[in-house]
N, C-alpha and C positions, 0 to 999 in steps of 0.2 A: 836494369842496373846501369848506373853511370860508371865511368872509369874512376879509380881511386884518385883523390887529390894527392899529388906528390909534393912533399916539403923537403927542401935541401939545405935549410939553414934556420938558425934561431929567428932571424928576421922574417923569414917566410912564415914560420909558425906564429909569430906575433901578429903578422898581417892577417893571418887566418882566423883570428879570434872573432867569434860571432857568425862566421859563415857556415851555413848548413852543409853537412857532408853526408853523402849517401843518396839513396839507400843501397844496402848490400843486396846480393842475391838472396833468394828465399832458401831456407834450410829446413828440411823436414825433421821433426823429432819423433822417431818411431820407438816402439817398445824395446827393440834391441838396444838402442842408445840408452834408454832409461834403465834397463836391466844392467848394462855394463857399468853405468855410473853408480848404481846401487852396489854392485860388487866392488867397485873401486873405493867407495866411501864407507861401506858397511851400513848404509841407510836403506834398509829393506822394508820400510813402512808400507803397509798394504795399499795405500792410495797411489803408490808408485809402481808396485810390482805384482799385484794380484788383480788381473783384469776382471775376473769373475766377481770378486767381492766389490771392486771399485765400480762396477756397472750399476750396483744399487746404492752406491755411496753418494756423497754430496755433489760430485762433479760429473757423474754418469759414465766415467771411464777413468783409467789411470791418468795421472798427471805427472809431468816432469818435475823433478826436484828444482826448487828455486836456484840452488847452487849449480845445478846442471845448466840452467839458462845462463847464469853468470859466466860459467866456464866456456861458453860458446863465443865470448867476446874476442879471444885471440884468433878465432876463425873468421868472424864477421868483420871486425874493425879494419884489418888490412885490405879488405875489399873496398873500403871507402876512404881511407887515408893511409899513406905510407910516408915514412921519413927515410930518406936515402942520403948517402954521402957522409954518414956519421961514423965515428970510430966504434961506438957502442950505444945500444938502447936497452933500457931495462924497464920492466913493469915494477913501479914503485909501490903500487897498492890501490886501494879504493877507499875514498873518504865516506861515501854514503851509497847504500844499495837499498832499493825497494823492489818488491814484487807485487805490483798493484792488481794483477790478474793471473789466474792459473794458466798452465800450458797443457791442455788435453793431448793425450797421445795422438799422433798423426798431424799435429799442428805444423804450419809452416811459419817460420820466423824470419825476420830481417831486422837490420840495425840501421840507425842513423846516428850522427854524432854532431856535437857542437863544441869546438875548442872554447873554453871559458877563461883560461889564464895561462900565461907563459911567464915564468920568473927564472932568474939565475939561481942555480943551486948546485953545490958540490962540484964546481968546475964545468958544469953543463947547464942545460935548461930543464926545468920541470914544467911539464905540460899537463894541465887538467882539462878533461873533456867530459861532457855529459853525454853518455851513450844511452840511447833509448832503443829497446828491442820491442817490436810489435808483432802481434800474431795476425796472420791473414784473416780478415773478417772480424777481428776483435775490436771492442769499443775502447778498451784501455790498454796501455802498454803492459807487457808482461815483466819487464825489467827496466829500471832506470838506475844507472850507476854513474857515479862521479869517479872516473878512472884517472889515475895519476901515473905518468910515465916520465922517465928521465932520458935525455939524449945528450950524447957527448960528441961534438963535432971536431 
């Protein structure tokens, strides 16, 4: 893993448009994490929480919830980019999310990002970044999300 890129102003964020960021460290998705996410969300579908049944299912094992993969972004993204020296930063949302491939239990994931837009918004700047989460040994990404954040300097 490389060190996170540090941004300290709207100008630096704008200058960072198009520059690849990352990758993050690898993070393993084990059954305990999947089960805890199922408990937190109430989504106990067997493909996520029943290893015995899932072994004979379409993926050969349990798989992580797509939204679990998405929820890892706050853990992964600060490893590749950080904004410092601001009064406040907020997660403004996600414009588009796709889960092109499953995340079998035991997978190791990491993220890369690309800042795609920086615009003035609400007294601060709104930063859009495409975050791609890959699975070690996987052919396709497991999550691609257009993350939107606002920073107030």
